[in-house]
Residue, then its C-alpha position, 0 to 999 in steps of 0.5 A: m830645204p836648202l840654206y840661203r845667205a842674204f847680203c844686204l846694203m843698207k842705207p847708212a842712216t837707216p834707224r835700228g827700229d826700221l831695220a829690225t822691223m824689216f828683218r821681222g818681216l823677213a823671218r815671218l815669211v820664212y816661218r810662214e813657208r814652213g822655213n827656218f830663220r837661223t841668223i842675222e849679222n849687222m856688221g855696221v856701216r862701212p865705207l864702199g869701194t864703188p858708190v851705189t846710186r839709188d833714187s838719184v842719191r849717191f851713197e859712199d857708205a852703206r850699212f852690211v847686214t847678212c842673214s841665213f835662212d832655210a827656205n823652199p822656193t815660195g819662201r825664196a821668192e817672197i824674200e827676194r820681193l820683200l828686198n826689192m820693195s824696200s827702200d832701205v836697201l841699196s843692193w841685195e844678194i842671195s847665195r847658197p854657201d858651199a854646202e860641205k863647209d856650212l853644213a857642219r856648222f849648221k848641223v841639225h842632229r836627228r834628236e835635236k830640235l831647232k828653237p825658233f828664236t835664238a840668241a843668234m837671232k838679234l839686231e844690234e842687241e834688240p830681241f828678234d820675235p816674228e810673233d811680235p806685232r811692233 
C-alpha cells in the first residue's frame, strides 16, 4: 500500500476533543481497509498567507495538522470523503511524499511488526486509540 500524507487546515477555534474525534475516525477508516495509520502532527494555530473563506466566514488563522498513513485506493477515497464532510476542515490536500526520502524514515524490516498504536499517534498529548468508543 502506498504511503500518503494529508495536510489539513482546520478552523482555529475547533476544540481539541473534536480534532481527536475526527482523527480517530480517520484512523478507523484506514485500519478497516487494512491500512496503517502512522503519525499525526498538530502544528498549532498559525496565520495564513491568504485568508480562507468557508461558509461565508473569513479565516485569517488556521490550525495546521498533518497525518501520514498507508492506504489502498478505497481507504484513501473514504478519507477524502470524511475530510470533505467535516465542517471543521477549511482546506486539505493528500499527497504521496518522495518515496526514497520518506521510505528510509518509515522503513519496515521484514521481521518487524508495525504496532497499531504508537507514541507518535497523539494529538496534543491525548492518547490516540481507534478502538476507544469516545
